[in-house]
N, C-alpha and C positions, 0 to 999 in steps of 0.2 A: 426630694432631696437633691441638693446641688451636687453635680457630678465633679469628679476629680479635675477634669479639664477646666471647668469654670472656676473652681476654687484656686487652681494654680494660676490661671489668668488674672484673677483678682489679686492674688498675693504679689505677683510680679508687677502689676499696675501700681499697687501701693508702694512697693519698693522704689519704683521710678519716681513717685511723688516725693519721697523722702530726700532724694538727691537734689531737688530744686526748690522745695518749699519749706517754710518754717513750721513748727508744730501747730500753731493756731490755724494757719492756712490749710495744712493737711487735714486737720480735724473738720474744718468747714467743708472741704471736698468730700471727706468720708461720709459725713452726715448726708450730704446731697446724693452721693453715690448709693448709699443704703436705701434712700427714699426711691430713687429711680429704679434700682434693682427690684424692689418690692412691687412697684407699679407695673413693670413689664413682665413680672413673673419669673425672672431668672433667679431671684432670691427667694423663691417660694420654699418655705420650710427650712431656710438657711438662717443661721445666726448672723446678725449684723457684723460687719467688720468692726473690730474693737478700735476705739480711739486711742490716741497716744497721750500718755501722761507727761506733762512738762518735766524735763530733766531725765526722761527715760532714754536710755541709749538704744540705738537701733543696730549696734555693731554686734554681729555674731562672731563666733570663733573663726580662726583661719583654718580653712578646710585642708590646708597643706601642712598642718601641724605635725610634728614628729612624735612617735611613740614616747611616752614619758612626760609630754607637755601637760601642764595643769590647766584645766578649763572649769568654768563655773556654770552650773545649771541655772540660767538666769531668765529664760523666756519660756515658761511652761505653756503659754498660749500660742506659741509658734508651731508650725508644722500642721499635719493633717490630724483629724480627730483621733485616729488609731495611734498616731505617734504620741499625742498628748496623753492618751490613756496608759500606754506602756510607761511613759516617763513618770506619770502620777503614781504608778504602782511601785516604782523602784527608786526614784530620785527625790532629793530634798532641795527646794529652791534656795539658792544662795550658797550651796555647798560646793566645794571644789572636788573635782574628780580627775583621774589621770587617763590620758589617751592611751589606748592599747593599739588601735589601728583605725584607719579611716578608709571608706570606700566611696569614691566620687562617681555619681551616675549622671545621666543627662540633665535632669531638673532638680536633683537634690543629692545630698550626701549623707552617709551614715557614719556614726562614730561608735566604736566599741570601747568600753572603759575597763581598766584593770579591775575595778571594783565589781563589775558585772561582765566578765569576759565573754559570755555566750549570748548577750542581749544587745542588739544594735539600737541606737537612738538617733533621731534626726538631728543633724548638726546645727540647724537654725535655732535650737533650743539652748545653745551654749554661747557664752562669751569667753574671751581669753582670760585665764586665771592669773594669779599673782606669782 
């Protein structure tokens, strides 16, 4: 199983790619990266990094959003596996939710929602609402 340190490194590497390449170039790099990862064993038993769909926004919510801000559960595939499982159990893709509070940590941030006040969710799963 891929450990958290490697998964976080891979996620940050992919975010850096988004800043300088277009979607087709990113997908070409990700395909190559997945092949290399599998060959050297660092991707053993790990799911491949998902490719980006044309038109897909990579913008997540503002982690400095104030309580009461509307956000959308837009990226169910973002975050760690346990983050995805929690979100899958509670949230509906495309639905707006209301920020109750946000906690910013070193490598990630969590958002609590008015709709589920006792359950934190990884902020990378949300985009800014309307």
